[in-house]
N, C-alpha and C positions, 0 to 999 in steps of 0.2 A: 443430502446431509440432514441429519436430525439436530434438534436443539443442542443435545450433549455434545455432538461432534463439533458443531460450531463453537460452543462455549470452550471445549478443550484446546481447539485451534487457537482461539483468540488468547487463552491463558498462556499456551506455549509461546506465542509471539511476544506476549508481555514479558515473560520470563527472559526470553532470548534476546529481545531487541528493545527493552524499555529505554535504554539510555539513548539509542538512536531516535526513537519515536519522540522522546521528551525534547530532543534537539531541534526538532522541526518547528519553525515558526510560522504560525498561520497569519493570514491578514488580520488586522484589528477589526474586531466585531464578529469573527467567525463564530466563536463559542456561543454568543448571544443569539446569533442567526440560527444556528443549529438547535439551541434550547427552544426558541420560538416555533421553529418548524415541528420539533417533536411535540410540544405542548398543544400545537394545533392539530397534531395527527397527520401532518403532511408526509406521509411515508413515501409518496411518490418522489418528492424533491430529495429526501434523504437517501433514498435507493439510487437515484440519478447521481448523487455525490459520490456514493460508495462505488458505483460502475465507472464513473469518470476516473476516479483514482486508481481503479483496479487496471483500467485500460491503459492509463499513463504509465503504471508500473510495468505492465507487459511491454509496451513500446521502449521503455528505458532499458529492460532487461534484454530486448532483442537487439537493440542498438549496442549495448555492451557486449553481447555475444559476438555480434558482427565485428566490432573493433577487436575482440579477443581472437577471432578466427585469423585476422591479419598477423598478429604477434605469434600465433601458434605455427606459421609457417617458417618461423625463425627459432622455433622451439622454446619459446617463452610460454608460460602458462597463461591462458585467457581467463576472463572473469567467469563466475558462476553464472549459469543461465536458469531462467525461470522455467 
């Protein structure tokens, strides 16, 4: 992925999911922690945080898909899968 594709993806996610994203409450001090890491150039920690969030999202999507499979056997639609 190049920079333009990443920026386009992020912009699309903002446009489509801003309300959901804004409703997420992060632990107190998270913004300051991220700002300090960014100012210190600690890209390794920031990338770890992104990967962790991505992995957790994949696991949640997988679990939702698995539970949806149970419901599909009785003809109810399951959740969207990642």
